[in-house]
Each structure stands twice: as C-alpha cells, then as structure tokens.
One Martini backbone bead per residue (centre of mass of N, CA, C, O) as a GRO file, in nm:
protein
  256
    1MET     BB    1   0.463   2.240  -0.856
    2ILE     BB    2   0.272   2.434  -0.694
    3ARG     BB    3   0.085   2.728  -0.764
    4PHE     BB    4  -0.034   2.993  -0.539
    5GLU     BB    5  -0.289   3.251  -0.573
    6LYS     BB    6  -0.432   3.576  -0.496
    7LYS     BB    7  -0.736   3.760  -0.617
    8GLY     BB    8  -0.886   3.828  -0.376
    9HIS     BB    9  -1.144   3.578  -0.408
   10ILE     BB   10  -0.926   3.450  -0.602
   11GLY     BB   11  -0.798   3.144  -0.700
   12ILE     BB   12  -0.467   3.025  -0.826
   13LEU     BB   13  -0.387   2.712  -0.975
   14THR     BB   14  -0.059   2.588  -1.070
   15ILE     BB   15   0.088   2.372  -1.277
   16ASP     BB   16   0.464   2.368  -1.224
   17ARG     BB   17   0.602   2.153  -1.488
   18PRO     BB   18   0.702   2.229  -1.791
   19GLU     BB   19   0.941   2.025  -1.854
   20ALA     BB   20   0.688   1.788  -1.818
   21LEU     BB   21   0.405   1.895  -1.895
   22ASN     BB   22   0.283   1.855  -1.599
   23ALA     BB   23   0.336   1.593  -1.491
   24LEU     BB   24   0.214   1.336  -1.270
   25ASN     BB   25   0.353   1.279  -0.978
   26SER     BB   26   0.371   1.208  -0.655
   27ALA     BB   27   0.461   1.490  -0.559
   28THR     BB   28   0.240   1.652  -0.706
   29LEU     BB   29  -0.004   1.513  -0.577
   30ASP     BB   30   0.064   1.589  -0.284
   31GLU     BB   31   0.067   1.897  -0.334
   32LEU     BB   32  -0.222   1.916  -0.432
   33TYR     BB   33  -0.357   1.819  -0.177
   34GLU     BB   34  -0.238   2.032   0.018
   35THR     BB   35  -0.354   2.277  -0.133
   36ALA     BB   36  -0.653   2.204  -0.115
   37GLU     BB   37  -0.660   2.202   0.197
   38SER     BB   38  -0.579   2.497   0.229
   39ILE     BB   39  -0.820   2.617   0.074
   40ARG     BB   40  -1.044   2.502   0.257
   41ARG     BB   41  -0.936   2.703   0.506
   42ASP     BB   42  -0.995   2.954   0.311
   43GLU     BB   43  -1.236   3.206   0.347
   44GLU     BB   44  -1.156   3.406   0.104
   45VAL     BB   45  -1.216   3.185  -0.097
   46ARG     BB   46  -1.475   3.158  -0.370
   47CYS     BB   47  -1.277   3.083  -0.616
   48LEU     BB   48  -1.127   2.844  -0.851
   49ILE     BB   49  -0.834   2.825  -1.054
   50VAL     BB   50  -0.717   2.588  -1.299
   51THR     BB   51  -0.381   2.542  -1.428
   52GLY     BB   52  -0.104   2.567  -1.664
   53ALA     BB   53   0.221   2.565  -1.744
   54GLY     BB   54   0.261   2.664  -2.047
   55LYS     BB   55   0.151   2.429  -2.308
   56ALA     BB   56   0.021   2.282  -2.058
   57PHE     BB   57  -0.181   2.152  -1.840
   58VAL     BB   58  -0.183   1.815  -1.857
   59ALA     BB   59  -0.021   1.537  -2.009
   60GLY     BB   60  -0.013   1.353  -1.744
   61ALA     BB   61   0.119   1.099  -1.622
   62ASP     BB   62   0.423   0.970  -1.507
   63ILE     BB   63   0.578   0.729  -1.692
   64SER     BB   64   0.861   0.705  -1.563
   65GLU     BB   65   0.725   0.606  -1.293
   66MET     BB   66   0.516   0.378  -1.392
   67ARG     BB   67   0.666   0.150  -1.560
   68SER     BB   68   0.780  -0.012  -1.271
   69LEU     BB   69   0.528  -0.092  -1.143
   70THR     BB   70   0.348  -0.261  -0.946
   71ARG     BB   71   0.045  -0.351  -0.868
   72GLU     BB   72   0.045  -0.229  -0.582
   73GLU     BB   73   0.172   0.045  -0.663
   74ALA     BB   74  -0.052   0.123  -0.866
   75VAL     BB   75  -0.286   0.135  -0.673
   76GLU     BB   76  -0.156   0.360  -0.497
   77PHE     BB   77  -0.129   0.566  -0.725
   78GLY     BB   78  -0.429   0.588  -0.784
   79ARG     BB   79  -0.506   0.677  -0.492
   80ARG     BB   80  -0.339   0.932  -0.495
   81GLY     BB   81  -0.500   1.068  -0.717
   82HIS     BB   82  -0.775   1.054  -0.577
   83ARG     BB   83  -0.706   1.225  -0.332
   84ALA     BB   84  -0.636   1.486  -0.484
   85PHE     BB   85  -0.895   1.514  -0.661
   86CYS     BB   86  -1.108   1.501  -0.432
   87ALA     BB   87  -1.008   1.751  -0.285
   88LEU     BB   88  -1.081   1.940  -0.517
   89GLU     BB   89  -1.378   1.855  -0.582
   90SER     BB   90  -1.480   1.897  -0.261
   91LEU     BB   91  -1.492   2.174  -0.269
   92GLU     BB   92  -1.719   2.427  -0.189
   93ILE     BB   93  -1.607   2.573  -0.412
   94PRO     BB   94  -1.574   2.675  -0.715
   95VAL     BB   95  -1.431   2.515  -1.013
   96ILE     BB   96  -1.197   2.624  -1.265
   97ALA     BB   97  -1.091   2.519  -1.581
   98ALA     BB   98  -0.796   2.635  -1.754
   99VAL     BB   99  -0.738   2.510  -2.070
  100ASN     BB  100  -0.428   2.561  -2.244
  101GLY     BB  101  -0.379   2.248  -2.335
  102TYR     BB  102  -0.279   1.965  -2.257
  103ALA     BB  103  -0.540   1.700  -2.168
  104LEU     BB  104  -0.407   1.407  -2.066
  105GLY     BB  105  -0.532   1.182  -1.891
  106GLY     BB  106  -0.468   1.319  -1.598
  107GLY     BB  107  -0.557   1.595  -1.722
  108CYS     BB  108  -0.849   1.524  -1.786
  109GLU     BB  109  -0.914   1.430  -1.496
  110LEU     BB  110  -0.864   1.704  -1.367
  111ALA     BB  111  -1.076   1.867  -1.527
  112LEU     BB  112  -1.320   1.686  -1.421
  113CYS     BB  113  -1.306   1.816  -1.122
  114ALA     BB  114  -1.439   2.043  -1.232
  115ASP     BB  115  -1.725   2.242  -1.276
  116ILE     BB  116  -1.564   2.419  -1.494
  117ARG     BB  117  -1.478   2.442  -1.854
  118ILE     BB  118  -1.214   2.619  -2.013
  119ALA     BB  119  -1.088   2.667  -2.351
  120SER     BB  120  -0.848   2.665  -2.557
  121GLU     BB  121  -0.787   2.635  -2.893
  122LYS     BB  122  -0.520   2.445  -2.806
  123ALA     BB  123  -0.669   2.228  -2.684
  124LYS     BB  124  -0.636   1.886  -2.552
  125PHE     BB  125  -0.819   1.573  -2.540
  126GLY     BB  126  -0.767   1.263  -2.338
  127GLN     BB  127  -0.762   0.882  -2.310
  128PRO     BB  128  -0.456   0.705  -2.385
  129GLU     BB  129  -0.393   0.446  -2.203
  130VAL     BB  130  -0.437   0.188  -2.386
  131GLY     BB  131  -0.163   0.253  -2.548
  132LEU     BB  132  -0.008   0.161  -2.253
  133GLY     BB  133  -0.168  -0.088  -2.108
  134ILE     BB  134  -0.400   0.086  -1.966
  135THR     BB  135  -0.602   0.250  -1.753
  136PRO     BB  136  -0.768   0.473  -1.619
  137GLY     BB  137  -0.661   0.601  -1.270
  138PHE     BB  138  -0.800   0.916  -1.198
  139GLY     BB  139  -1.133   0.883  -1.290
  140GLY     BB  140  -1.214   0.849  -1.598
  141THR     BB  141  -1.426   0.607  -1.582
  142GLN     BB  142  -1.627   0.802  -1.409
  143ARG     BB  143  -1.634   1.112  -1.498
  144LEU     BB  144  -1.682   1.101  -1.804
  145VAL     BB  145  -1.965   0.944  -1.789
  146ARG     BB  146  -2.081   1.202  -1.609
  147THR     BB  147  -2.037   1.433  -1.848
  148VAL     BB  148  -2.087   1.254  -2.093
  149ASN     BB  149  -2.173   1.056  -2.309
  150ARG     BB  150  -2.124   0.728  -2.275
  151ALA     BB  151  -2.040   0.650  -2.566
  152VAL     BB  152  -1.832   0.874  -2.594
  153ALA     BB  153  -1.655   0.791  -2.357
  154MET     BB  154  -1.591   0.507  -2.459
  155GLY     BB  155  -1.458   0.594  -2.721
  156MET     BB  156  -1.223   0.749  -2.592
  157ILE     BB  157  -1.111   0.514  -2.413
  158PHE     BB  158  -1.088   0.276  -2.627
  159THR     BB  159  -0.909   0.454  -2.845
  160GLY     BB  160  -0.744   0.720  -2.738
  161LYS     BB  161  -0.854   0.969  -2.853
  162VAL     BB  162  -0.786   1.292  -2.963
  163ILE     BB  163  -0.925   1.613  -2.892
  164ASN     BB  164  -1.046   1.909  -2.953
  165ALA     BB  165  -1.201   2.188  -2.837
  166GLN     BB  166  -1.450   2.181  -3.023
  167LYS     BB  167  -1.530   1.889  -2.960
  168ALA     BB  168  -1.556   1.932  -2.655
  169LEU     BB  169  -1.796   2.126  -2.688
  170GLU     BB  170  -1.994   1.937  -2.841
  171ILE     BB  171  -1.991   1.710  -2.589
  172GLY     BB  172  -1.961   1.880  -2.301
  173LEU     BB  173  -1.669   1.913  -2.168
  174VAL     BB  174  -1.707   2.213  -2.242
  175THR     BB  175  -1.834   2.561  -2.227
  176LYS     BB  176  -1.569   2.706  -2.360
  177VAL     BB  177  -1.403   2.879  -2.638
  178VAL     BB  178  -1.083   3.044  -2.663
  179PRO     BB  179  -0.842   3.233  -2.705
  180PRO     BB  180  -0.544   3.211  -2.549
  181GLU     BB  181  -0.530   3.525  -2.457
  182GLN     BB  182  -0.837   3.488  -2.308
  183LEU     BB  183  -0.854   3.269  -2.088
  184MET     BB  184  -0.797   3.412  -1.808
  185ASP     BB  185  -1.006   3.634  -1.843
  186GLU     BB  186  -1.250   3.446  -1.858
  187ALA     BB  187  -1.207   3.303  -1.588
  188MET     BB  188  -1.208   3.560  -1.413
  189SER     BB  189  -1.489   3.662  -1.489
  190MET     BB  190  -1.639   3.417  -1.376
  191ALA     BB  191  -1.521   3.420  -1.089
  192GLU     BB  192  -1.623   3.706  -1.016
  193ALA     BB  193  -1.925   3.643  -1.049
  194ILE     BB  194  -1.929   3.431  -0.827
  195ALA     BB  195  -1.792   3.601  -0.588
  196ALA     BB  196  -2.035   3.822  -0.583
  197ASN     BB  197  -2.187   3.622  -0.442
  198ALA     BB  198  -2.329   3.439  -0.207
  199PRO     BB  199  -2.134   3.215  -0.049
  200ILE     BB  200  -2.340   3.021   0.082
  201ALA     BB  201  -2.519   2.979  -0.164
  202VAL     BB  202  -2.302   2.862  -0.350
  203ARG     BB  203  -2.215   2.624  -0.172
  204ASN     BB  204  -2.500   2.494  -0.150
  205ALA     BB  205  -2.541   2.449  -0.450
  206LYS     BB  206  -2.304   2.258  -0.489
  207LYS     BB  207  -2.385   2.050  -0.278
  208ALA     BB  208  -2.655   1.970  -0.414
  209ILE     BB  209  -2.544   1.885  -0.693
  210ARG     BB  210  -2.311   1.670  -0.570
  211ARG     BB  211  -2.429   1.462  -0.375
  212SER     BB  212  -2.493   1.203  -0.546
  213TYR     BB  213  -2.226   1.188  -0.699
  214LEU     BB  214  -2.032   1.159  -0.446
  215ALA     BB  215  -2.165   0.916  -0.297
  216GLU     BB  216  -2.083   0.699  -0.546
  217LEU     BB  217  -1.770   0.738  -0.618
  218GLY     BB  218  -1.574   0.596  -0.417
  219GLU     BB  219  -1.619   0.293  -0.491
  220ASP     BB  220  -1.550   0.324  -0.794
  221LEU     BB  221  -1.255   0.422  -0.757
  222ASP     BB  222  -1.150   0.167  -0.618
  223ALA     BB  223  -1.203  -0.019  -0.857
  224GLU     BB  224  -1.022   0.130  -1.056
  225ALA     BB  225  -0.750   0.093  -0.905
  226LYS     BB  226  -0.746  -0.219  -0.933
  227LEU     BB  227  -0.759  -0.233  -1.245
  228PHE     BB  228  -0.512  -0.065  -1.294
  229GLY     BB  229  -0.316  -0.258  -1.145
  230ASP     BB  230  -0.354  -0.514  -1.323
  231CYS     BB  231  -0.194  -0.397  -1.575
  232PHE     BB  232   0.100  -0.432  -1.418
  233GLU     BB  233   0.098  -0.763  -1.509
  234THR     BB  234   0.171  -0.690  -1.805
  235GLU     BB  235   0.339  -0.693  -2.104
  236ASP     BB  236   0.209  -0.452  -2.247
  237GLN     BB  237   0.283  -0.234  -2.042
  238ARG     BB  238   0.591  -0.266  -2.047
  239MET     BB  239   0.630  -0.217  -2.348
  240ALA     BB  240   0.482   0.060  -2.390
  241MET     BB  241   0.636   0.229  -2.172
  242THR     BB  242   0.919   0.180  -2.274
  243ALA     BB  243   0.876   0.302  -2.554
  244PHE     BB  244   0.797   0.583  -2.458
  245VAL     BB  245   1.051   0.655  -2.288
  246GLU     BB  246   1.267   0.551  -2.523
  247LYS     BB  247   1.161   0.617  -2.812
  248THR     BB  248   1.024   0.361  -2.939
  249GLU     BB  249   0.885   0.116  -3.100
  250LYS     BB  250   0.579  -0.027  -3.090
  251ALA     BB  251   0.447  -0.314  -3.032
  252PRO     BB  252   0.224  -0.535  -3.055
  253PHE     BB  253  -0.038  -0.642  -2.902
  254THR     BB  254  -0.111  -0.962  -2.709
  255GLY     BB  255  -0.274  -0.999  -2.425
  256LYS     BB  256  -0.031  -1.036  -2.174
   0.00000   0.00000   0.00000
C-alpha cells in the first residue's frame, strides 16, 4: 500500500491504495511508519516527495474500519496515525507533499506533516471529521493551527468545509498551485534544487526550524488522541459513520 522509489538523491513515497482513494487503515499506517523509518536510515536520500496514486492524495482515514471502534481502540488508532505521521515529519531531510487530488481528514493531516506543500489545481483540502461525529485524530487540531491563521484553522475544523487549491494557496496551506500534469515535475524540480545543496547544512537548517515546534507537539498530540477517542462513545459518531459507510441519509446530530 506504500510504494517507494529513488531517483538519484530524491525519494518518492506514494500512497498506493487507489481503489479506496488511498484511505488510511491500520495496515497502511503501519507500512507508512516502516517506510519512513527505512528512509531515515538511507543516507542517499536528500529530499522526499510524498504523493498519492490515482485521483486522490489521501481521501481520509478508513471509515469502514473506524465505524465500530471502541473508545480505547479509537485512542490507539489515533496514536497509530501519530506514530506514522511523526516518523515522516521528523525525518532530517526536507519532505515535499505533491497533493494531486483529495486531501481530506487524514489526507490533509498527512500533507501537514510535510515541510512544503505543492498542489494540483484539482486538489481539495479539508478536515470534515465533525460531520462524522468525531474530531480530527491524526494531528489536524495541532498542525493546522500551527500552519495557517488560527481562526482560519478553527473555521475549517468546526465547519468541516472543503476548500480548493486556490483557497489553500491564499491561506498559506500550500506554497504553489500548478496544473495537474505539471505537479510531479514541479515537485521534482524543487526536490532537485534542495538535494543539490550541502546535505548537512540542509538537515541542520530543518532541525533548527522545527526544534521548538516539535518539542511541544508530542504532549498535544496525546491529548488529541484521547479527545478523538471520547467521540467513539457517542451516538452521533455511530449514526454518522454508519450512514457514510452504508450510503444512507444522515440523521440530525443530537449531541448524545
């Protein structure tokens, strides 16, 4: 479910589950973690590009797996996502997200783990979890507010609204928007420019930039996982996720 290849000093990691719009289940998260750890040990890779196969970057976490989780299982699922995403985010080399399509929920959270985000004109971003009776559980409550204006981040999370690539550029969520056919060329061009520089200098620059950010993130992510888990004891979560999976009309939320 994770495909990795190298082109010179550039690594390309592809979430390769297109039949499920690259939705993140437990197995995919574990494979992502293992791949990130393998890249960490590969001294040849100086820059990493992360993208998705097919028409989605990552459409979200796998709701068919999440719908029946208990509170305790949901907390562990959130922590599983944190482990995989933190492994990617904490790589010493720069990480570029080439967002080719839907980046919703866990997909938006995955893109937020990258140092630089480049989007196709077809890309869509959002944290729609509240519409399913849950909170963002893979770091969205923490990384989005550290990336864009806090009020903008709160608006996205509280409404669940999906935004297009141009809006993502306006709010600073992505650094560049390009036509779909140019996305990987643009990402490769930036990666090659990074890889051509002194590797130790680039790694140390990233380390300096991320130091204070990463130092405070761990405790906040653990709190997020527990609040995410709390949602799985609600009737609203069970109703909304069942409706999503079974493709039936969602009833009004009751707050129970």
